[in-house]
N, C-alpha and C positions, 0 to 999 in steps of 0.2 A: 265846335258844335255844342259843347256843354250839355251833353246828354240828349239833344234833340235828334230826331230821326231825319236822315239826310238822303239825298239822291246822289249816287256815285256813277260815273262813267269811266270804265277802265279800258284803256288801249293796251293790248297784250294781256288780256285777262285770262286767257286759256293756258298760259305758261305756268311754271311751277310757282312763282311768286304771286301772279295774278289769281291763280286758283285758290291758293291758301288765303289770300287777302279777301277774296269775294266770299269764301266760306265764313270768315270771321265777321265781316260786315253784315251778312245776311243773318247770322246767329244773333247779332245785336239789334236786329230789327230794321236795318237800313235797306234801301232799295238800290239794287245794283244792275247795271247793264254793261254790255261789252261793245267795243268796236272790233269787228272781225272782217276777214275777207269775204265771208259768206253770212248773209242775214239768216235769222232763224232763232233757234233756242239751243243753249248749251247748258245741260243739266238744270233746266228750268229757268235759266237766266237769258233774257232777251239779248240778242246780238244784232247790232246795226251794221250794215255793210259800209266798209271803207276800203279804198284802194290807194295806199300810199305811193305805189309806183306811178299811178296816174294822177295823183294829187286830188282825188275826189272822195267824198264821204256823204252819207245820208244825214242831211242837216237836221232831220227830226230827232236825231239822237241828242242834240244839244238843247239845254234848257237853262234859263236864268237860275242863279243860286246853286248850280250843280257843283260838285267837287269832281274834277277830272284828274285821273292818275294815269300818266303816260308811261307805261312799262315797255312799250314796243321798241324792238331793236333786234337786228339780226344777231344770232349767236356768234360770239367771237371764237368759240371753241369747236366750231362745226367741221373743221378740216384744216389742212395746211394753208398758211397765209400766202397764197399765190398773189400775183399782182391783181388779177381779176377778183379774187376773193376779198382782198382788202378794199377794193373800190366798191364792191357790193355791200360790205359791212357798213361802210361810211354812207353810201347812197341810201340804204334802207333807213338808217337812223335819222338822217337829215330829212328824207322824204316824209317820215312819220311826223316830225315836228312841223314841217311846212304844210302838211295836209291839215293838221289841227289849226294852224294859224289861219289858213284859207277858210276853213269851215267856220271858225268863230267870227272872222271878219265878215263873211257873207251872211251869216245868220243874224248877226247883231247881238247874239247872246253874250252875256258877261258872267262867266261862272264865278262862284264864290272863291274857289281856290283851284290852282293847278299845281300838282306835284309832278316834277319831271325826273324820271329815272336817269341816272348816270352811273359811273363806276369809279372806284379808287384807282383804276388804271390811269386816271387823270394825272396822278402825281409821278408816274413813271418809276424807274428803278432808283431808289434814294437810300442806299445803304448808309447807316450811321446818322440819319436825320429822324427827328420826331415831327410828324406832319399833322396839321389840323386844317380847318376850313379856310384859314387865311393863307395857307402855303401856296406858292406859285406852282403852275403846272410843270410836269416833266419836260425836259428840253430835247429828249431824243427817244426813239423807239415808237413802234406802231401803236402800242397801247396808249401812250400819252397823246400822240398825235390824233388818233381817231376819237378819243373821248373829248379832247378839247374842241374839235370840230363839232361833235355831237352837242356839246353844251352851248356853243356859240349859235348853232342853228335854232335853239329853243329860246333864245333871249327875248325875242319879240313877244313871246307868250306872256311875259310879265306885264306888258301894256294892255293885255286883253282880259285881265282878271284882277280881283281885289287882293289876292294873296298868291304869291308864286315862290316856289322853292325848288332847288335842284338837290336830288338825293344821290350822293355818291355811295353806292352800295359795295360792301366788301365781299369777301369770298364766303358764299353762303353754305352753311352746314345743315344738312338734314338727311333723312333716310331715303327720300324719294328722288333726289336729284342734286343739283349743285355740284360742288367740287368733290364731296366725299366718296360717292360710289366709284369715281374714276381713280382717286388716290388709293382706295382700299381694294381695288379689283383683285390684286394678287393675294389677298388674305385667304382666299379659298384654298390655296395651296400652302398656307401656313407662313406666308412671307408678307412683310410690309416694308416699303422703301421710301427713302427720301432721295431727292435729286441733288447732284453736286455735293457740296459740303453740308447741305441741310441748314446752313446758318441764315438763309434768306428768311426775312420776317413776313409772316402771313397775317394780314389784318382781316379777320374772319368775323362772322356773325351767325348765330343760330337762327334758323328760319322763323321760329316762334318770336324771337326778339325783333327780327326785321319787321314782321307783320305788326307787332305791338307798337313799334316805333312809328310806323306809318300811320296807324290809327291814332296814336298820341298826337302827331302833328296835325291831323285833320280836326282835332278838338281844340286847338289853340286859336286864340283871337288874332294873334300875329305870328308869323313865322320868320325865321332867319333866311337870308338868300340861299344858303347852302348848308346841308347837313351831311356829315360822314356817318353812314349807317354801318358801323363796325362795333365789335365788342371792345370794352375798355382795356382788355389785356391781350394784345397781340402776342404771338409766340413764333419761334422759329419752326420751320417745317420739320426739322429733326425732332424737336420737343413734341410737336403734335403727333408724329408717328410713334414715338416712344410711349407717349401717354396711351395711345390706342392699343399698342402691343400689350400693355399691362392690363387693359380693361377687357380685352377679348376673353371669352370663356375658355378658349384653348390657347396653349402657348404659341406665340408668333415670333418668328425670327425677323428682327428689324436691322436693316443695313442700308448704306447709301449706294446709289448708282451714279457713276461719273457723268458729268454734264455732256461730254462728247457724244455718247451713243443716244442720249435723249434728243440732242439737236440733230443728229443724223436721221432720226425717225420723224421728228416733228418740224424740223426746220426752224424758222423764226417764231413759230407758235410755241416753242419751248420757253419763250419769255413768260408765258403764263405760269410756269412752274418755278422759274429761277428769279423772277423779279422780287426785289425786297423793298417793302414799304411799311413803315411803322406809322399807321394812320390812327389818330385818336378821335373819338366822337365828342369833341369838345363842346359843341353847341347842345347836343342832346344832354350831356351831363349837366351843363350849366342851367338848362331849362327844366331839370328835375326828372328826366326819364330814368326809370329803374329797370335794370337788366335782370331777367330771370336766369340767364346763363352768362355771367360776366367773365368766366374763366374757362379754359379749354377742357379741363377735367370734367366739370359739370355738364358742359355741352356734349362731350363724347359719351359720358355715362348715359345721357338721354338717348342719343341716336344709336348707340350700340346695344 
């Protein structure tokens, strides 16, 4: 964009990431609209109706030279991963991509850029490996399976725009949502926990850096096919919890919880807490992006 004011259309714009992103874009003078299940206004932002389940959308939302950011996707942490829940997670993500594809094809509009959200779950549980954008997908587990299908469903979008990239988003740290409120829920009673051995590597990113990275990409003349949106210094879950225990204003007791009771409560969804993947943002680093919170200490100091 090179400083020019642009028009953005965000699918999933009312979620945690979409809300923060829209605030940043509006503060910089850009025009922002949403794709939403209900048309109208959301905090002064126009929302155009779309129905991914039915494959339909308001085609007037689409305009040439737009930048479309597709953050839509059913939450993977919304409850136990029953067979029906797994199907719904995959169905919603695929339907969102297909609805955009249909809308762009029918309207004939060719947006300047499409950024398609994904997740580092693509890599699966990869203890002992260092992963970058060129790494192969994980071979087992619902996380890797579902994200791979999600990305494959969006590939046709690259033919419908001048610039297309997939954003594999790491574990997001912020005060308002993401992973931290759940991980720190027990802090109210003076306790912080890691799960299992705590050696599993968490590839995280501060919400502010995530938003800055997305904005950074929208300003580039060309983009890489894939970006890992993670901080450059992943840490073990145990180290993250121990750092937090030191930073809280009151003393906190930090200790591990065996994996067995975690799985007894969460079932297969426990993979969200036990999966280990050291994911590096190689393309962001090579292209000159500067992180405000590159290490876990600075990130936790900010959110705590």
